[in-house]
C-alpha positions as CSV (number, residue, x, y, z in Angstrom):
1,X,115.5,122.7,92.1
2,X,113.1,121.0,90.0
3,X,114.2,117.3,91.0
4,X,113.6,118.4,94.7
5,X,109.9,119.4,93.7
6,X,109.4,116.0,91.8
7,X,110.6,114.2,94.7
8,X,108.7,115.9,97.0
9,X,105.5,115.6,94.8
10,X,106.3,111.8,94.5
11,X,106.6,111.1,98.1
12,X,103.8,113.0,98.8
13,X,101.6,111.2,96.9
14,X,102.9,107.7,97.8
15,X,102.4,108.9,101.9
16,X,98.8,110.1,100.7
17,X,98.1,106.8,98.7
18,X,99.6,104.7,101.9
19,X,97.2,106.9,104.5
20,X,94.1,106.2,102.3
21,X,94.6,102.4,102.6
22,X,95.4,102.6,106.2
23,X,92.6,104.4,107.0
24,X,90.0,102.6,109.3
25,X,87.2,104.4,111.1
26,X,84.4,103.6,113.1
27,X,81.1,105.2,111.9
28,X,78.6,106.5,113.9
29,X,77.0,103.0,113.8
30,X,79.6,101.3,115.3
31,X,80.8,99.6,112.3
32,X,84.3,99.4,111.3
33,X,85.2,100.8,107.9
34,X,88.4,100.1,105.8
35,X,88.6,102.3,103.0
36,X,91.0,100.1,101.0
37,X,88.3,97.4,101.1
38,X,85.7,100.3,99.9
39,X,88.0,101.9,97.1
40,X,89.0,98.5,95.5
41,X,85.1,97.9,94.9
42,X,85.2,101.0,92.5
43,X,85.2,104.7,93.8
44,X,85.4,106.0,97.4
45,X,84.8,109.4,98.4
46,X,85.8,110.9,101.6
47,X,84.2,114.1,102.5
48,X,84.9,116.1,105.7
49,X,82.4,118.4,107.3
50,X,80.6,119.9,110.0
51,X,77.5,120.7,111.2
52,X,78.1,124.4,112.0
53,X,79.3,124.8,108.2
54,X,76.7,126.2,106.0
55,X,78.4,125.3,102.7
56,X,78.8,121.6,104.0
57,X,75.1,121.5,105.1
58,X,74.1,122.8,101.6
59,X,76.6,120.1,100.0
60,X,75.2,117.0,102.0
61,X,71.8,116.5,100.1
62,X,73.8,116.3,96.9
63,X,76.4,113.9,98.4
64,X,73.6,111.5,99.4
65,X,71.8,111.9,96.3
66,X,75.0,110.7,94.5
67,X,75.3,108.0,96.7
68,X,71.8,106.8,96.1
69,X,72.2,106.9,92.1
70,X,76.0,105.5,92.4
71,X,76.1,103.1,95.2
72,X,74.9,100.2,93.2
73,X,77.8,100.7,90.3
74,X,80.4,101.2,92.7
75,X,80.6,104.3,94.7
76,X,81.1,104.3,98.5
77,X,80.9,107.5,100.6
78,X,82.3,108.3,104.0
79,X,81.3,111.4,105.5
80,X,83.7,112.4,108.3
81,X,82.2,114.9,110.7
82,X,84.5,117.6,111.9
83,X,82.8,118.9,114.9
84,X,84.3,119.8,118.3
85,X,84.4,117.1,121.1
86,X,82.0,119.2,122.7
87,X,79.2,119.2,119.8
88,X,79.9,115.5,118.6
89,X,76.8,114.3,120.5
90,X,74.6,116.0,118.3
91,X,75.9,114.6,115.0
92,X,73.9,111.2,115.1
93,X,70.5,113.5,115.3
94,X,71.8,115.8,112.6
95,X,72.4,113.1,110.4
96,X,69.1,111.4,111.2
97,X,67.2,114.5,110.3
98,X,69.3,115.0,107.1
99,X,68.4,111.2,106.3
100,X,72.1,110.9,105.3
101,X,72.5,107.1,103.8
102,X,76.1,106.6,103.6
103,X,78.4,105.8,106.4
104,X,79.4,108.8,109.0
105,X,82.2,109.2,111.4
106,X,83.7,111.6,113.6
107,X,87.0,113.4,113.7
108,X,86.6,115.8,116.5
109,X,90.1,116.6,117.0
110,X,90.7,116.7,113.0
111,X,93.2,114.0,113.1
112,X,92.3,112.5,109.8
113,X,91.6,115.9,108.4
114,X,95.1,116.7,109.0
115,X,96.6,113.7,107.8
116,X,95.0,114.6,104.5
117,X,96.2,118.4,104.3
118,X,92.7,119.7,104.9
119,X,92.4,123.2,105.2
120,X,88.9,124.2,104.7
121,X,85.5,122.7,105.0
122,X,83.8,121.2,103.3
123,X,86.8,119.1,101.8
124,X,86.2,115.9,100.0
125,X,88.8,113.4,98.2
126,X,87.9,111.1,95.3
127,X,89.9,107.9,95.2
128,X,90.0,105.3,92.2
129,X,90.3,101.6,92.7
130,X,93.8,101.8,93.0
131,X,94.1,104.1,95.9
132,X,95.0,106.9,94.3
133,X,93.7,110.4,95.1
134,X,92.3,111.5,91.9
135,X,90.5,114.6,92.7
136,X,90.3,116.9,95.5
137,X,87.8,120.0,96.1
138,X,87.4,122.4,99.0
139,X,84.7,124.0,99.7
140,X,81.1,124.1,98.3
141,X,78.7,126.4,95.7
142,X,76.0,125.4,93.7
143,X,77.1,123.5,91.1
144,X,80.2,121.9,92.4
145,X,78.1,118.5,92.4
146,X,77.8,118.8,89.0
147,X,81.9,118.5,88.2
148,X,81.9,115.6,91.4
149,X,79.5,113.5,89.3
150,X,81.2,113.7,86.1
151,X,84.4,113.0,87.9
152,X,82.6,109.7,89.6
153,X,81.0,108.7,86.5
154,X,84.2,108.9,84.5
155,X,85.7,106.6,87.0
156,X,83.1,104.1,87.3
157,X,83.2,103.9,83.6
158,X,86.8,103.2,83.2
């Protein structure tokens, strides 16, 4: 039984690493983003959020701050919005009103979110320069950004 669990975990981590390296997405600004190119420069944070999600809206300014603070040191962030197909049109104006500086894409059918085993929003994945997901976090309460910053700083200082 123990072997089966270990094999499952190894397979799941390999599939997830492949999923990250294969992630190509178009931003709201019609730019193609290749996740592999971003994480190879340092560290990549993928954050799944929605405009109707209050914890997501509370977290976004902190992510924006982290992006501004660490982008020149190798941090990339991709925000992936999970609003429904009916409300996707509002996302662009929401992003502008929040002065979000990092690239944002939309995933209205939860395809990418599901590929990365998302369950609850907000959902963040921190990916190291090898494409490995080294930190996952679901939800947001004030103070979570401190732990995330510690993880980012640690990876950037390797």
